[in-house]
ZAVEX-858662 format. One record per residue: x, y, z of N, C-alpha, C in turn. Coordinates in steps of 0.2 Angstrom, whole numbers, plus 5000, padded with zeros to 4 digits. Layout:
<rs>
XYZXYZXYZ...
</rs>
This chain:
<rs>
532654045639533354075638533454135630532854105628532654105622532354205622532154195630531754285629532554355632532854305636533254345638533754355633533954305630534654315623533954385619533554365616533354425613533154485613533054475621533054555625533954575627534254535629534954575628535154595621535054555615535354575609534854665607534254645609533654715611534254755610534454745618534654815623535054875621535754795616536554795611536154815606536054845604535454855599536054795591535754725596536054685589535354655584535254695579534254665577534554625572534954615570535154545566535254475572535554465577535754435578535054415582534654495583533954455588533554455584533754415576533154375575533454305572534254325572534554245566534654235573534854225577534954195580535454105581534754085580534554005582534553995573535054035566534854005560535653995558535953995563536854015564536953945563537353895558537653855560538253845561538653825565539253785566539653765569540353745570540553705575540953685579541253745580541353785589541053835588540953845597540653905599541253975596541754015596541954045592541854035585541753985582541754005573540854005574540354005579539754045584539854115580539954125586540154215590540254235582541154235578540954255573540754285567540354205566539854215562539454275562539254255568538154315569538654375575539554415572539454455574539654475568540154475561540054435552539654485553538854445551538354455549537954535551537954535560537554575561538354665556538954655559539054695554538854715548539154645543539054655537538354675534537654705541536954705540536854775542537454785547537454895549537754905544538154875539538554925532538254915529537654875525537054875522536754915522536554915530535954975533536355045526536955065531537155135530537355135525537555115519537455125514536855135511536455115513535855135507535455205510535455215519535255275521535855315516536455305518536555345511536355375506536255315501536155305498535655355493535155355498534255355500534755465501534955475505534955545507535255555501535755525495536455565492535655575485534955555487534455585482534855575475535055545472535355515465534655525457534655575457534555565448534155475446533655465446533455405444533655395437533955345435534355295430533755295423533955315416533455295408533655235410533055195407533155145404533555125394533555205395534055235388535055225391535355165389535855175391536655245387536855205392537455285390537555285387537855345380538055345376538955365376539455305374539755305378540555335371540255335365540355335357540455425357540355465364540555525360540755545369541155515372541355535380542355555373542555615375543255605375543655615383543955535383544355535386545155565389545555575396546155615395546455555395547155565392547555515393547755465398547555415399547855345405546855335406546355365402545855355408545355325399545155255404544755235397543955205403543555205399543055155400542755125406543355075406543355005409543555065417543955095416544555105419543855195425543655185422542955225425542555185428542255135425541855115429541955045433542755015431542854975435542955005444542955065444543555125448543955125452544455135445545155115448545355185449544955235449545255305448545255305460544455255461544555275466545055235471545155175467546055135473546555155471546655205468547055245468547155295466546655295473546455415476546555435470546455445465546255485461545455525459545455585460544755635456544755655451543855625447543855635441543355705442543655755436543155785435542855795428542155765426541655795420541755845418541655855414541355935412541055935405540655975406540355975397539555995396539556025392538656055390538556045396537856055393537056045399536955975392536755925397536255875393536755805391537555825391538055785390538155715394537955705400537955665402538355625410538655715411538955695418538655705424538055695426537555675430537555605428537555555422537055485424537755485423538355505422538855465422539155455426539055505431539155515440538655445442538255465443537655405444538155335444537955315438538055255433538955245441539355265440539855245445539755245450539455305454539355295459538755225462538555205459537755125459538255075459538555075455539355025455539654985459540155085462540455065468540155045475539255045475538655035479539054965478538754935472538354865471538854795471539754845468539854785468540554805478540454885479540654845486541254875485541954905482542554945481542954945490
</rs>
């Protein structure tokens, strides 16, 4: 039976379920199935995001902290507004402008990586 479960999971491309179906504990069949499917979806979403991040070819973030004291904000914008992704939740666009080396790409990368880790 174990081989059949693994074979069907493989044919259905349920890689997480194929490897972990024995590890899931539940009190009912429905709960067991729900947990399996939730974890399979979660694993697929994580793989998808990681693939997209690697394809995005974001620049490496240096260990030097971002210099927020030189940033000028338009009305209604704050450091927290940017880093907490409030503009994403509000479906707003941002435009970073400034001279070469002022941190536009660095800031965009910080926000993008924070977005990924906190799953907005």
